[in-house]
Each structure stands twice: as C-alpha cells, then as structure tokens.
C-alpha positions as CSV (number, residue, x, y, z in Angstrom):
1,M,14.0,-24.7,-69.5
2,H,10.7,-23.4,-68.9
3,N,7.8,-22.7,-72.5
4,L,6.7,-19.5,-71.7
5,D,2.7,-19.4,-72.4
6,V,2.2,-16.4,-73.9
7,T,-1.6,-16.5,-73.4
8,K,-1.9,-16.9,-70.0
9,T,1.1,-14.9,-69.2
10,L,-0.4,-11.9,-70.7
11,G,-3.9,-12.6,-68.6
12,A,-2.1,-12.8,-65.2
13,W,0.1,-9.7,-66.2
14,S,-2.6,-7.6,-67.3
15,T,-4.4,-7.9,-63.1
16,L,-0.7,-7.5,-62.2
17,A,0.4,-4.4,-64.4
18,D,-0.9,-1.9,-62.6
19,S,0.5,-3.0,-59.2
20,I,4.1,-4.3,-60.0
21,F,6.0,-2.5,-61.7
22,V,9.7,-0.5,-62.0
23,P,9.0,2.5,-60.8
24,H,10.7,6.0,-62.5
25,T,8.8,8.5,-60.3
26,E,8.1,9.4,-56.6
27,D,4.8,8.7,-56.5
28,E,5.3,4.7,-58.2
29,Y,7.7,4.6,-55.7
30,R,5.3,5.5,-52.5
31,R,2.9,2.7,-54.2
32,L,5.4,-0.1,-54.2
33,V,6.1,1.0,-51.0
34,A,2.8,0.3,-49.5
35,L,1.8,-2.6,-51.4
36,L,5.4,-4.2,-49.8
37,D,4.2,-2.5,-45.8
38,G,1.0,-5.1,-46.8
39,L,3.1,-7.9,-48.0
40,I,5.6,-7.7,-44.6
41,D,2.4,-8.1,-43.0
42,E,0.7,-10.8,-44.9
43,V,4.0,-12.9,-45.1
44,G,6.5,-11.7,-41.9
45,E,8.9,-13.9,-42.2
46,D,7.2,-17.1,-43.8
47,E,9.3,-17.3,-46.9
48,S,7.8,-20.3,-47.4
49,H,4.3,-17.9,-47.9
50,P,3.2,-18.2,-51.4
51,L,3.6,-14.5,-51.4
52,A,7.4,-14.8,-49.9
53,S,9.1,-14.0,-53.5
54,L,6.9,-10.9,-54.6
55,M,8.0,-9.7,-51.4
56,E,11.4,-9.8,-52.5
57,I,10.7,-9.2,-56.0
58,I,8.9,-5.8,-55.3
59,G,12.4,-5.0,-52.5
60,V,14.8,-5.6,-54.9
61,L,12.8,-2.6,-57.4
62,I,13.1,-0.5,-54.7
63,E,16.1,-1.0,-54.1
64,K,17.2,-0.6,-57.2
65,Y,14.9,2.9,-57.6
66,D,16.9,3.9,-53.9
67,D,20.4,3.0,-55.4
68,D,19.5,5.3,-59.0
69,R,18.8,8.3,-57.3
70,V,19.5,8.6,-53.7
71,P,22.7,9.8,-53.0
72,E,25.2,8.0,-50.3
73,L,26.5,10.3,-47.9
74,S,30.4,10.7,-47.8
75,V,31.9,9.8,-44.2
76,E,34.9,12.1,-44.1
C-alpha cells in the first residue's frame, strides 16, 4: 500500500476541490456535467490520456446523483 503524503495531497486537493465534488444540488450537478463535457472533448476515447481516469470519476459522481434523484421509469 502506498503511503499518502497528506501535505502534498492537501496542496493538490485545494486547487481541485471547487471542481471535483459529490453533487448535492441541481447546480452542482450541472457544474459536473459541464466539466465532464469538457473532459470528453479533451480525452475522447483515449483511455491512456492522463485525464481519462478523472473523466471516469466525474462520470461516476454524475451517475450516482442521477441514481439517487431521478426516478426509474416503470414498464407495465
């Protein structure tokens, strides 16, 4: 297991925390969707791109918000 250098992590996180977060409001959700759109434009389908994992993380955060708040359609 890697040792986490908290000081380095804190420095990096402080610059990212306004952009990467768990959305709790519709506005925060929209901000993440806009960020994901920009990442998709930059990364495309290149799984080896340095931002590909960030794009995946943002996608998971958006999906979780959707799952928690958007009712599923029932088929009868």
